N, C-alpha and C positions, 0 to 999 in steps of 0.2 A: 651329302656330297664331298666328294676328295679333290683337295687339290693340290695338284705338282707341279716343280718347279723347274724350269726346263731354262739351262745355262749356257746352250753351246750351242755353234752354228749347226753343228752336226745334228744337233739334238731336234732342231727347228726341219731341220732337211728329212729327217726320219718322220717326222710327224706330218709333212705335207700331206700326203694323201688322205690321210683322217681327217686332216684339218680340211682340205679341199669339200671331203664327204659332209662331214658339219656344216661349210656355208650353205650347201645346197638344201639342209633342213635347216638350216638359221631365219632368225626375223627376217622381214623384209627391209628393203632400200639397196641403195648401193653399196655393196660391198670389198669396191674394188681394192679400196685402201686396208684392207684387211685381210686379203687373200695371198697367198705364197706366192703369186707371181709378183707382187708387187712388194712386198717387204722382203723377202729373200735377194733379191738385189738391189734392196734401199742398204739392207747389210753390210752386202760387199762391197760397194760404194761409195758409201755416204757416212753410214752407220756404225762404223768399224771403231769409233775411238769411244763409244758407248759401251756396256756393261748388259748381252741376254738376259732379261728377267720375264720371261715368257710362264705365266700362269695356265695350266691346263685343268681344266673341272669334269672330272667322272660320275657318274651314278651307277652304281652295280656296274661298272668295269666298262659303260659306254661314254662316250664323248659328247660332255654336256654346254662346256662352255670351253673359250680359250681368250687369253686376255696377252695381246701382244706388244709388250712392253722392254722399254730397255733404262737403263740409268747410267747419265753421262754427271761427268764433274764439272758444275762452274761456280765457279769465286770460292772454291772448296767447300760447295754442300754438293750431295749425293740425291740431283735430281730424277726422276721417274715420270717417266711420258710413254705416248705409245709410238712402238717402234713406225718409222716415216714421216714422222713430226721432222724438221715445219712444213714437207712436201706436200702430206694430206690436207685437203679441204676438209673433210669429214673426218672425227674417233671415234672408237666405241670397240665393245668387246664383240666376239662370235658368239651369241648364245642361243641353243637350239629351242625350234617355237614350241612351246608349253612350258621349256624349265627357264623361260627369262630371270625372274626374279628373283628365284634360289638360285640360280647358278649368277648371277650378276651378285647376290648378298656375299656368297661363299669366298667370290674373289676380292671384296674388299674387308671378310673379316679374315683372309688369310694376309692382305697389307698392313692391315692393324695389327695383327699379331707378331708380324715379322717387321716392325720397324725400323730396326738397328740396320736395315738392309739401305735405307733411304732417309733423305733428310726434308725431302718436299715431293710433294706428287704434283705434278702439270697436266690434268685434263681440260683439252681443250678443244671447243668445236663438236661438241657431241651432241648428236641428234636423238639418242637411245633415252627414253623415259626410266627404264629398266637400271640405268648407270645413276642417277639423278637418286630414283627410290634406294640403292645401294650406297649413295653416301650418305644420303638422309640414316638411313637406318644404322651404318657404322659410327657416324657422328654421334647420335642419340643414344647408343650403347656406349660411348665414354671413351671410343679406339681413337678419333680421330678429330679434329677440327676443321672447317673449311672456309673458304672466303672464293665468293662468286669473281670468275673472270668477265670481260664482256667482250667477247669475240666479235666480228663483225657479222651482219648477217647473210644470210645466203639466199638467192632470188630463184624463184620455179616458176617456171611453164605447163599448168595445165593443158593437155593436150587433147582436141576434142577428137572425135572418129575423122572427120575428111577436114581435106587440105584447105578449101574454100570455106570453110567456117573458118578457119584463123582467119586464114590473109584477109577475111572481109570483117572480123571481128576488131579485137584487142589492140591491133597493132597501129601504131601513130607512125605518119609520114608513109603508109603502106606503097601508096603510088608513085613516089618518089623512089623506093629500093626497085620497084617494078620496072620503073623505065630506067635506071641506072645499071639493072641485071642486064638487060635486054640488048642497051648501048656496048654492055662491055665484052656480050657475045658479039655483036655485029663489030666492033672496032676492033677488038684483041684475039676474036675466034675463040672463045673460051669454051671449055668443055666442064661440068663439074661430076666428080665421080666418090664413089665413099671405098674404101679399102679396109675388106674387114680379116683376108686371111693372112699369115703371118708373113710370108715372102712381099707382096704388094705392100702391106704396113710398112715393114722395116724397109721398103726401098725409098718411101717417101720423106722418113725419118729426116734425112741429110739435109733434103729440102726444105725442111720446116725448121733445123736450126739455121740452118743461113737465112731465111727470112725471119729469125727472133733475133739473132744478133745485129742484123741490118736494125730493126724497129731498137734494139737496147741501145748501139748505137746514137740513132738518132734522136731518141728522147730520152733515154739514159734511166734506170730505177734505182732507186734509195734505198729499199725495205730489203733487209737481210734476206729474206726469201726469197726475193726476187733476184738478189745477189746468188743466192744459191743456185737458182735455176740457171744462170748463165754462165754455171764454172763447168769444167772437166768434170768434174766428179759426177755431176747431171748428165750429163752427156753421156757418159759411159752407164748410168744406170738407166738411162732411156734407152740407150741401144741396146740393152740385155732385156730390159723389162717389156719392150715393143712385142715382140713376134710372140714371148710365154703369154701377154695377155691377150694377144689376136689369137693364138690357140686356144685358149680357154673361154673363148667368144666376148673380153670384156673390155675391145677395144677397138674403135671403128675412125678412123683417117679421112678427114673431111678433103677434097680437093680442089682449088680451080686452077688450072690450066691453060693457058693460051699459047699460041703460035709463038712466043720468044719466051715459053718456058714457065712454069707455076708464079701464080701469081699471090695466092696465098693458100694455106694447109691448116689444119688444126688436129688436135689430138684430143677424142671425144670418148669416154668411158662409160659403159652400159652397163647394165643386170636391173632384173626384177624388174621391168617396165621403166626404166629411167635412161635417158641419155643424158652425160652430162659433159659441158662443156671445159678443159682443163687447162689446155694452153691453146694459144693461135700463134701463126707468124703471118706477115702479108706484106705486099708491095707498097710503103708508102711514099714512094714518090709522086703518085697522082694520088692525094688525098680526096681531089672529087669524088674519085670512083667507088670511094666506101665498098672497097672488094672485100675487106675482111667483117665488115657488118651483112653483105651478101652472103659469102660463106654460114654466117651462123641463121641467116634465113632459110637457106637451101638446105642447112643440116636438122633443123626444124620441120620442114616438109618430107627428110627423109623419115624422123623420128616417127612423123603423125603418118606416113605410110606404111611405115612398119610396124605398127598396133600400138607404139610405147603410149604410157600413159602421162609422161612426166618429161618435161626438156629442164634440165637444172643448169643454169647459169655460172653456178659457182659460187663462191664466198664475194664478199664487196657487194657496195650499191650502187654502181656506175649508172648514169641514167641510159645508156642507149640498152639495159636490159629492161627497163619497164616498158621503153619506147617498142619493144620486142612484145609485151604483154606481159613480163614476170611480175611474179610478187614477191614480196619480200618474207622470210620466214626467221624467226631469231635461232641461233644457237645458243646451247648454256657450256659453260666452263667453270672448271671448281679447281683453286689450289689445295690442298689437303695436309697437313700438317700432324704429327703424333703430339701426346700431350707429355713429353719429355718438355726439360726448362725450354732447351733449343728449340724444340718447336714452337712451344708458347713464344719463344720472342721472334720467332719466323712468320708467326700468325698476324703476332700483332704490326710487324713490319708491313706484312701483304696488306691489311685491313685499313693501314694508314693509308698505303699508295691506292687502295681499290676507291675508298672515298674520294683522295685527289683526282682521279680518272674522271668517276662520277660527277664531280664540281667543273671539271675543265670540259666536259662530255655538253651539261648542261648551258655553260655560259658559249659554247658555239653552236649551238642549236639558237640561240637567242640574237646571235650575232647576223651580221647582214652577209648574204649568200656572196661569195667571193668570185670574182672572174673565173672560169675554167681555164685549167691550166694541160688538161689531159692534150691526150694525142689526136690529131685529124681526124683519125676512122679506129680510135681507141676501142675492143672489140676483144 
């Protein structure tokens, strides 16, 4: 297998048709975060301070794999990450079915053989076993050393074929949810709809932004990823990406609208039998209505009636996800270092930090549960 390096935005745009074709023949799972409809707007609005480092794998001229990567300067070090980070809930390569393991190994061999381009690799929130195989293979060959990361779990809900099977099954507080939904319809004259085409999806995005910003002002968000999600650059990204994702069939916007306007709206990403909740905004002035939770409830019904297999709540182990029947699934992540002196020093520091994080996590698990400080309708 041959590996080529693409380093320009124009090169990515030129690659986009073959990239999209590869996604149609790639391994299963939610591939939105690896799609050109996501990555190209991300680069234009958010990632422009990075340097494109996209690896393209070909076998006898045919595209067999693609690693959409970028290098950013952080504290004097060149750090290689997946394009789209930290917006991506999941990261990974695009690998043609039947070529997964050899294509992933070819990517890691190329990274190990060209370590002058980077000081540290951070591959976080990975679902693909082929990536883990490639890391072990490259490290075992002496090309890279690795330190595991501890990303938060993701929460997935396996969907039955019938809505009644779900609603009478694993849901905690089902009767309360149904009562609140009926009350909302009666008192606020609400209607639920799902926007799938580019025009209607793009029309709802400003309302989603309005609600999200109101939630942010009411509750605040401290994490750097959350801060980015409320910046102007992300709004510009969302405005460009939403119609592209909808046109490609990768986006659905769920809306609950009453007589006084939109009460809740959510961005849900679709692919290969999966519907994933990415973000949501809701009217927080009436927390007892639980309108955000009701929107998730209705989107789960939509996913079941659409014949999908999984509802993905995304990263994080918030309690409401388990009340709706979700199950935690671990993600994996790694920091990788070259075997140079600088790489060995970086590995030593990363290993010490990893040990400290594990100790902190064990101590937190053994401590009494704190009083929840989450938003009343955190969904």
